[in-house]
N, C-alpha and C positions, 0 to 999 in steps of 0.2 A: 087939498089932500083930504082923504076920508078919515073919519074918526077912528075906525079900527086900526088903520095903519099907524096912527099916532100912538095907540097903546102898545103895539108891537115894537115900535121904535123906542118907546120909553123903557119897555122890559129889556130889550137888547142893550140899551145904554147901561142899565143897572148891572147886568151880567158882566159887561166889560169892566165897569168900575170895581166890581167884586173880584174879578180875575186879577186886575192890576194890583189890588190890595192883598189878596189872600192866595194867589196862584190859581191853577186850573180847578175847575169845579169837578168834584167826584160824584159820579152818578152811582147811586146805590144799586147793588146786585150785579154789576158787570165786572169791574176791576177786582173785587174780592175773590171771585171764582178763579181767576187766573193765578192769583197769589196762592190760593189753596192747592191748586194743581201743581204749582212749582214746589211748594213745601212737600207735597206727596212724593214727587219724583226724587227730591233730595233725600227724603227719608228712606225710600226704597234703595237708593244707592248706598247709603250708610249701612243698611241691613245686609246688603250683598257683600260689602267690604268686610263687615264683621264676620259673616259666614266664611268668607275666603280665608281670612286670617286664622279663624279657628281650624279650618281644614289644614292649613299649612303647619300650624303649631301642634295640633293634636293628632289628626288622622295621618298626615304624611311627615310627621316629625323625623322618623327614622330615615326616610328617603333623603330628606334635605340635609340631615346630619351627615349622611354618607357623601352627598355632593360637596359639602363644605370640607369634609375630611380629605376627599380625593385631591383636593388642591394642595394639600400639605403632606400627604403620606404617599410614598412611592414604593412599589415592590421591586426589588433587584434580585439578581441571581448570581451565585458564585460557583465556581468549579469545585468538584470533589475528586478524590484520588481515583486513578485508573484501577481496573481490575488487574489481578496478578496472573502470571504464567507459571504453570507447573509441568513437570515431566510426567511420563506415564505412571510412575510409581507414587506421585503426589509430592515430589520434592520441589520446593520453590525455586524457580529459575529467575524470575523477574518480578520485583515488587516495588514498594514505595517507601522512601525514607522521609519521615516527618521532620520538618525543619521550622525553627522559630523564624518569624518574618516581621518586617516593618511594612505596613500596607498603606495605601492611599486611595481614598475615594473622592473623586472630583465631582463638583457640582457646577451647574451652568452659570452660576454667579461669579465664579472664580476667573479673574483676569490673569494675563501673563504676569503682571506686576505682583499679584497675590501669590502666584506660584513661585515667583522668584524670591519673595520674602520668606515663604515657607521653606524653600530649598536652602536658603542661606541659614536659617535657624536650625534646620535639621542637620546640616553639615557639622554643626557644633556638637551634636549628640550622638552621631553614628560615624563610623569609619567606612568610607567607600573608596574603592580604587577607581582611578580614571578609566572610563570605558573607552577602549581602543576602537570601538565601533561608532563613536561620535562622528557624524558627518559634518561637512561644511555648513549644510542647512541647519543642523542642530545648533552649531555655534553661532550662526547668524540670528536664529530665534532667541538664543540666550542673550546675545548682545542687545537686541531690540527690546528685550524684556525690561531692561533698565529704562526708567521713565526719561531720564536726561538724554539718553541715546535716541530714544524713539522721537522725542520732541525735536531734536536736532535733525533727524532724518525727515520728519514731516515738513520742516521749514525749507528743506532743499527741494521739495516737490515743486514743479512749475505750476503756474495757474491752471493750465490745461489738465495736468495730472491730478490736481486737487479736486477736479470735477468727477474723477473716477469713483467707482464704488470703493468701500473701505477695504475689501479683499484685494482689489486691483491696486489700490494704493500701497497696501502692505507688500504685495509682490514686487512692486517697483522699489520699495525701500529695501527689501531683502536683496534685490539685484544690485543695489548701489552700495551695500556694505563691502568695504574693501578687505583684502587679506591682512593688511596692517592692523585693522581694527579688531582682528581676531587673535591677537597675540596675548593669550591669557597665561597666567602663572599656574602652578600645580594646584593651589587651593581654589582658584577660580574654576579650573577644569573639574574639580570634584563637585563644586556647586553646580556646574553645567551638567554634569552627569546626573545629579539628582533632579535638576530642573527638567531635563529631557524626559526622564521617566514620568514625572508629574504631568508634563505637557502632553505626553502621549496617551494619558488616561482618558477614557471615554466617560461621558456624563453618567454618574452614579454606577460606575463599574469599578470594582476593586482591582488595583494593579499592585505589583510588588516593587517597593523601592529597594529593599535588600532582603533576600531570602536564602542567603548562604552565609554560614559562619557568623550569625548574629549572636552576640554575647548577652549574658544575663544583665550586665551593666547597661548595655544599650537598650534592652527591653525596659528596664526600670526607669532609665532617664527619659525615654520617649513617653512612657506612661505618665511620668511626673509632670511633663511639660505639654501634655495633650491639649490643654486649653489654648495654648498659643500656636499650635500646629494644626491649622484647619484641615480636616479630612485625613490626617495621619493617625494611624493606630497600630497596635501590635496584634499579631495573629499567628497562624500556623500555615505553613506551605508544605509541599511535598516534592520530592524529586525522584525520578525513576532510578531504580537500583537493580542491576543485573547481578545475580548471586552465583551463577555458574562459572566454572573455570574453563568450560569447553568453548573454544573459539568458534567451532561450527554452530553450536547452539546459539551463541551470541549473535552470529551472522543472521540466522533465520528468524530469530526473535525480532531483530530490527531495532530501530531507534525511535525516540519520542522527542518532539521539539521542547525547548524550554519556554518559560513564560515570556522571556525577552524575545525569543524568535517568533513565538505565536504560530499562527496559521501559515502554512507554505503558500507563497504567492500564487503558484499555479492552481491551487485548490481552494483558495480563500473564498471566492465567490460562492462556491458550492457549499462550503461549511457554514458561511454566514446565513445562507438561506435555511439551513437546518437548525438555526438558533445558537450556533457557536459565537463566542466572542473573539475579537481579533487577537487577543493575547492568550487564548486557550492553548493548552498543550495537546498535540495530536500525534498519532503515529505517522512517521514520515517514511518508513520503509518496511518491507517484508511483513511478518505476521502482525506487528504493531499497527501497520497501515491497513492490512487486509481485514482485520477484525476490529477496526476503530469503533464502529457502532456498538459493539459488544463491550469493549474494554472501557469506553468513555462512561463515566458515572452520571447519575442524575443530579443536576445542579441543586444546591441548597437555595432557599428563598428567604429574604429578609425584608421587613418593612422599615423604611427609612422615613422619619418624621423631620420635616424642615420648617423653619420659621419663615415669616414673610420676607426675610432678607436672603433666603436661599441657603441658610446655614443649617447643617445637620444638627438636630437636637437630640435624637435618640435612634437606636437601632434595635429591632425586635425580630428574633428568628421565627419564621413562619413554618418552614420545613427544613429539616436537617439535610435533605438530599441523601444520596447513597453512593457508596463505592461501586465502580463498574463491575460487571460480571467477570469471572475468571476463565482462563483457558487451560485445558489439560491436554498436553501434547501426546502424540502416539509414540514418541521416542522415549525410551528408558535411558537415563543418563549413564547408567552402568554399561549398557551395551554400546551406547554412543562412544563412550570413552575407549572401550576396547577396539571398536572398529576404527576409530580415528588413529589409535596407536599403531594398528596394523598397517594402515595406509602410509602413515608418516614414516614409520621405521623402514618399510620396504623402499619407499621413494628416496629416502636419504641414502640407503645402500646403493641404489641405482646411480645416484649422483656421485657418490664417493668413488664408485668403480669406474665412472666415465661413461657408462651405458646411457645415462640420461643427460648427457652433456647438452644436447640440443632440445631436450624435452621441454614443452611449455606447460606441463601440468599432469596431474593424475587425479582420477575421480572414482568414487565408489558410492553406491546407494543401495540400501536394503529396504524391501517393502514386503508386507503381507500380501501375497498374490490374490487372496480371496476377498479382502476388504479394501485394499488400497492404502492401508495405514503404513506410513513411512516409518521404518524402524531405526534408521540411522543414515547419515550422509557424511561424506568426507571429501576434501579436495585440497591439493597443495600445488604450488608452482614455485619456480625459481628463475631469477634473472640469468641471462646467458653468461656463462663463465663464472657464475657464483655458486657456491655449495650451500648457501643458506636458503632454506625453504620458507615459504610463507603460506599461511592458510588461505584457502579459496573454496570453502564448502559450497557457496552459492553457484560455483561452476557446474554442480550437478544438474541444475536446470537452466544454466545460461551458456555453458561451453559446449560447442558442437564438434564432434570428431567423426572422421571417416570410419565407419564401423567394420568394414571388411565382411567376412563370411558369416558373422554372427546373425545377420538378418535373413539367411537363406530360407528359413521356414516361411517367411512372408512371401518370398519369390515363388515357392511351390504353391502356396495358397492362391496367389494370383493366377498361376497356371490352371488350377482347378476352377477358379471362379470364371475364367474366360474360356473354359472348355478346350484348352489347347493340350492339356494332359488329363488323364483320368486315373484315379486311384493310385496304386503303387506302381505306376507305369515304368517299364524298363526302357532306358535310353542308352545308347552307346556313348560312353565317356571317351571323347576324342578331341584333339586340338581343333580349333575352329580357324580356318585360314581365310583371311580377308584380303581383298585386292588392295595393294599399296600399303600394307602394314604388317607388322609381325603377328604371328599366330597367337590366339588367346586359348589358354589351356589350364587344366588343373595342375596343382603343384607337383603331383606325382606322375604327371604325364605330359611334360612340356614338348616332347618330340614325337609323340605318337607310338612310342615303343611299348607302352603299357596300357593300350586301349582295353576297355573292359565294359561289359554291360552291367548297369547298376539300376536299382529302383530308387524311388524317392527317399525312402528311409536310409538306404545306403549312401545316397548323395549327401545327406546330412552328416552321417557318421564320419565319412572320409572327406567331407567338405569339397564336393565336386564343383569346380567352376563351370566346367563344360555343360553339366546338367542345367545349370541356371541360365547360361548363355543361350542354350537351345530353347528354353522356355521363352526368352525374350525374342529370339528369332521367330518362333511360332506366333508370337503376338503380332509380328509384322507379316505373317503369312508365309514364312520361309521354313520349310522342313529340311533341315541340313542333312545331306547325304555324303558329305566329304568334299574335298577339293576347295578351290578358291571361289569365294562368292563376293558379291558387291552388296553393301548395305544400302537400302533405299535412301533417297535424299532426305535431309533433315526435315524438310516440310512434310514428308510423308511418314515421319516417325511419331508425329504428335499423338496420334491415337494410342500407340503402343506405350508411349511415355505416360499418358494419362491413366491407362489401365494398370500399369506397373505401380505407379505412385498411389493410385486409389487402393490397390491391394495392400500396400504398405501402411496407408493411412488407417485402415481398419484396426491395425495394431497400435496406432498412436505414433507411427514413424512419419516425421515430416509435418505433423500437426500438433497443436497444443494438447497437453495431457489433461488440462483442466485442474491442475494442482492449485490448492488454496493459498497462493502466495503471488504477489505481483512480479512483473518483469520476467516472466518465463519466456525463453527463446525457443524457436522451433528448428534451428539449424538452417542449412542452405539447400535449396532445391532449384538450381539454375533453370531458367525458362528455356524452352527448346529454341525460341527465337534468337537467343543469344549465342547459340552454338554455330559452328562453321565447319564444313567439310575440309576447307583449305588448311586448317591448322590441326587436323587430326581428331576433331571432336565428333566426327560422323558416327563413330561406334561407341560413344559414351553410354548409350542405352544398354549395351552389353555389359559395360562396367557397372552400371547401376544395378543390374540383375544380381551381381554377386558382391555388392556392397562396397564398390570402389569409386563412387561418384558423389551422391548426396551425403550430407552430414547430419548426425542426430546427437541429441544430448543423452547423458547417462539416464536421466529420468524417463525419456522416451524409450530407451532400450529396456529398462526394467518393467515398464508398462507392457511392452511387447512380449517379453518372455512370460510375464504373469498371465497374460491372456491365454497362453497355451497351458500353463500350469493349472489354472483354475477351471479349465474345461471349455474355454472359448469365449470368455467375456472380457471386454476391455473395461477395467474399473478405473475410476478417477482417483489419483493419488491424493492424500491429504496428510497434513502435519498435525491437525487438531483432532483430538478424539472426541471432545465434547466441551460445551459451555456449562460452567458451574456457578451456583450461587455462592454467597459468602456466609460463613457461620457467624455466631454471635461475636466472635473476635476478629472478624474481617478476613478469616483464612478460608481455605478451600471448603466449600459447603456441599450441598446436595446437587445432583445432576439436574441441570435446567434444560439442556438440549443436546442430544447425542448426534454426532456427525455420522449419518447413515452411509452405508456402502452405496455408491452410485455407479450403476452400469451404464457406460456411455454408448456402447453398441455391442452386438454379438458378432463374432467372426463368422463370415459366410462360408462355413464348411460343415460337412456332415460329421457324425460321430466317428465313422470309419476313417475319414480323412484326418480328423484330429488325432486318432490313435496312431496313424502312420507318423505324424509329426512327433508324437510322444515317444514312439518306439525309436525313431531316429535320434532324438535328443538323449535318450537313455543310452543308446549304443555309442554316442559320442564319448561317453565316459567309460562304459562297460563293454564296448565292442571288442572283438578279437582280431579285427583286420589290422594288417601291418600299418595302415595309414589312419587308424583311429586317432582323433586329434586331441582328446582331453583325458587320456588314461591316468595322468597323475591325480585326477580328482576321485578316482576309484577308491582311494584309501581315506576319503573323507569320513568322518565319524557317523554321518547319516548318509543314506543312499541318495545320490543327487543325479539330476539330468542337466545337460548344458549344451551350449554352442559357443565355440570360439570364433574369433575373427582376427585375422592378421592383414592389415591394409598396408600396402607399400606406399611409401612417400619419400620425399627427399628435400634437402635444402641446399642452397649455395652459400657458402661462407663468405665473409668479407674479402677473403683472399682469392675467391673465385673457385674454391674447391667444391665439387659436388659430393654430398654425403648422402648415402642411401640409408633410409630409416624405416622402421615399422611401427604402426599403431597396434598394440597388443590389447585385444578386447575379449571380454567373456560375459555371457549371461548364464546364470545358473539358478536352479530352483531345487528345493528339497524339503522334507523327504519326498521322493518321487511319487509315491502312492497317495500321499496326503500332504501336499505342500503347505508349509507354514512361513517360508521365507523365500524370496526371490531376490537376486542381486545382479547388478551390472557393474563391471569393473572396466575402466577405459584408461589405458596408459599410452598416450600418443608419443610419437617421435623418439623411439628407442633405437639405438644403433643395432644393426642387423647382426645377429649371431645365431649359432645353432643351439645354444644352451640357455639363453635368457628368455624365460617365459613368465614375466612378473604377473600377468593376468591370472595364470593358474595358481601360482604361489599365494597370491593375495586372496583369491576366491576360496581356496581351501581353508586358509586361516580364518576367514570371516565365517564360513559355514561351521567350522569346528567351534569357534567362539560362541556362536549362537547355541549349538548343541550343548556345550558345557554349561551354559548359563540357564537354559530353559528346558532342555529335553533329557539331560542325563539323570538317571535315577540314583 
């Protein structure tokens, strides 16, 4: 072996001995650099962490404070009182009655067992009646709220059922609760009533446990024991209070649901989308429903602070909310009362005399023909063989009656529109003879012994049926020259029907008037396809022309006559004059929004044609012809124009007796030169006599009442 190799081996041996004794050798300059780099990285990380912590604590402290607070503070909303309803003179008709209340606000941490404990304690401090609306499901929920009952029910679940979700398990347990297990005594049912109200509460939404007849003692006791009644508090609620004695006004104002009833099932989804709560009170009929968005107040807002156990610690008002806006009606209570008295008195007299024995109602409506403002409505009915009458004012826009000759101005208009007559055209009034049926004629000319040439205005004055029938025939291409004729097959009458009904619809007959109230009816207009020549329906189009086929509501009739009175515009009727703010005391304040006059359409006639109609309607009252139909109205305190309608009808009694009856109708406006009021009066199914004309008696009394109240100097 070489000498150099021996030295290297000796040096290597020394290094191994040193490593065995002292560990690995450290070479200067290599390992220390890595340590320094590691120290530098650690230092930089610490600096970054310190900067980040400073940013959180100083720069973004407010942001993170809000984040922390948001987990314990929740904003909730509560309903406020509805707006009020006033008459045209500013008299309160419907408002709110403040009531002391016991309230409950539920939190997500509350179990059924907690609710039961609260209900049991609360039952000691307040007096509640057993709710007769408690359902079987309510009682089953109450039964299972008892821990012992729930545990027993859980043990009965099969192994397979215990694998179900908790909600499915509960449904099964509810299903298995027997009727015998629901045999509660009076006191238990009171607790069940309270429990059901608590259980129905939504998370962080206030419900009312008791909001009627709450005594001062109950308020004090609940307040005293508030610490042991989680979520229970005292407060104020309100209930809707109608102040008017007018049954008609009560009807059109409508109703409001209670907090227990909440949202109507059929509208609930729509209301919830708008931000309503399930227990909110809303308008359920007529004006209360129509103007719900106006009357409903702006909800108050509160911040509720809860601890980490989900218990409410404090409540702070953020916004007081506001009472809903108010409605001011177009109806003056004083005139409404007078109109209603007139209708009621006359109808009672007709019933007492036997003339209205078979009548199923009476209706009257008054409207400003220029603006569409409804001035008053009235309606009554009675049961067969009863002399006791009942209020039915909503029949004004829901009950449809065969109008008779009152609609003849619309028939003449249709003739002009379709160019089958022109201007004040003269036509021979004569009976119309039809193959296979009785002649159709005017009341003064049933046999043809009194044939006479008349123009359109005279046809209105003396209420010519023949003139109107010949317009209908002309619509079918028939120019009647006397003798027997055949009416075209029903399938060929369709165009004439459409033209006639389109002419009527211009005036609002057979279509919705647009009135600002729900559930308006349009009457009956039988489809041509439903008619049959075999049963005598082949000539119904002729009956339609003089008001003996389709039916219309009184509101449609007053819209029709108003369109003539105001110069040819069909205006939309409305019950509300305007929406108003609240003053500082919550009463009627300043005008917020006026309900403007809305013209739905203009009647398709010239000014000359309109004047012909007006002349004819004036002569209906003031004409000198022997057959002028409404001369009793000539003594009305204001100058009026009108059209009467007597539609023949009949009924068969239970004994099989056929009784002939008449519908007595009238449409009137005045003063003729500058109309302020138009009315429609419809008195169906009155026994036929030569002396009973209730439509004229009632019309005169209504027009005189208006004159005395608003026009007399």
